[in-house]
Structures are given as structure tokens and as C-alpha cells.
C-alpha positions as CSV (number, residue, x, y, z in Angstrom):
1,M,54.0,-21.6,-51.7
2,L,56.5,-24.1,-49.8
3,N,55.0,-22.4,-46.5
4,L,52.1,-22.5,-47.5
5,A,51.7,-26.2,-48.3
6,K,53.9,-26.7,-44.4
7,A,51.5,-24.9,-43.0
8,V,48.1,-26.8,-44.7
9,R,49.9,-30.0,-43.5
10,Q,50.7,-29.3,-40.3
11,L,46.9,-27.9,-40.0
12,K,46.2,-31.2,-41.3
13,K,48.0,-33.3,-39.2
14,E,46.9,-31.1,-36.5
15,R,42.7,-32.2,-37.1
16,A,44.2,-35.3,-37.0
17,Q,45.2,-35.6,-33.9
18,T,42.4,-33.9,-31.8
19,Q,39.8,-36.6,-34.7
20,T,41.6,-38.9,-32.3
21,K,42.0,-37.1,-29.3
22,L,37.6,-37.0,-29.5
23,G,37.3,-40.9,-30.5
24,Q,38.8,-41.5,-27.0
25,L,36.7,-38.8,-25.2
26,D,33.9,-40.4,-26.6
27,A,34.4,-44.1,-26.0
28,A,35.7,-42.5,-21.8
29,L,32.3,-40.8,-21.7
30,K,30.6,-43.7,-23.4
31,V,31.6,-46.3,-20.7
32,L,31.1,-43.2,-17.7
33,G,27.8,-43.5,-18.9
34,S,27.3,-46.7,-18.7
35,L,28.5,-47.1,-14.8
36,G,25.9,-44.7,-13.9
37,G,23.4,-45.3,-16.0
38,S,22.3,-41.5,-15.9
39,S,21.2,-39.7,-17.9
40,G,23.5,-37.3,-17.8
41,R,21.5,-35.0,-14.8
42,S,24.0,-34.8,-11.7
43,G,23.7,-33.3,-8.8
44,R,20.8,-33.2,-5.4
45,A,17.7,-34.5,-7.7
46,Q,19.5,-37.7,-8.6
47,M,20.8,-38.9,-4.6
48,P,18.7,-41.7,-3.7
49,G,16.7,-41.3,-0.7
50,K,17.0,-37.3,-0.6
51,K,13.9,-35.1,-1.1
52,R,14.1,-31.5,-2.3
53,R,12.8,-29.9,0.9
54,T,9.5,-27.8,0.6
55,M,8.6,-24.3,1.3
56,S,5.8,-24.0,2.9
57,A,3.3,-20.9,2.0
58,A,3.6,-18.7,5.2
59,A,7.1,-19.1,4.8
60,R,7.1,-18.3,0.8
61,K,4.8,-14.8,1.6
62,R,7.2,-13.7,4.4
63,I,10.0,-14.1,1.7
64,G,7.9,-12.5,-1.3
65,D,6.8,-9.9,1.8
66,A,10.8,-8.8,2.6
67,Q,11.9,-8.7,-0.7
68,R,9.2,-6.1,-1.8
69,A,10.4,-3.9,1.6
70,R,14.4,-4.3,0.3
71,W,12.8,-3.3,-3.5
72,A,10.8,-0.1,-2.3
73,K,13.8,0.9,0.0
74,W,15.5,0.5,-3.0
75,K,13.7,2.4,-4.9
76,A,12.3,5.6,-2.7
77,A,16.6,5.8,-2.0
78,R,16.8,6.2,-5.7
79,R,14.0,8.7,-6.0
80,S,15.3,10.8,-3.4
81,K,18.9,11.7,-5.5
């Protein structure tokens, strides 16, 4: 029973340390969140002055046709086996 009590004490100690660490991480996240003024999103969409490029309908059609041709080639090769 002595070992079990020791294990329980150790686990409680580790839990307290983890809770302290989580509190510190929460505080750091709060500070960093207030500095950027962002909603948590990152990447290109958030950079001012940068717009996403739009693809023309013709370009989408070319890409789609090429992909359908690749699929057809793959399916044909699979049927012949």
C-alpha cells in the first residue's frame, strides 16, 4: 500500500505542475493574441495587400480536362490487366 500512496502523491504533484504550466501557456496565448489582433487565423489570407489569384473559367476547364484524361488513362490501364 505504501507504493500505491507514493504513486498517487507523485501523480498529484505532476498534475499540479501541469496545471501551472497550462496557466502559463494560457497567459502567453492571451498576450500574443492581443498583440496581433487576429482571430487566430494565419497564412496568406490575413496578409494585407495580398489577394488570392482567381482562375479563369478556361483555365479551370483545361485543368479539369487534363485530370479527366489522366483518370481515363489510369482506368484503361487498370481494365487491361
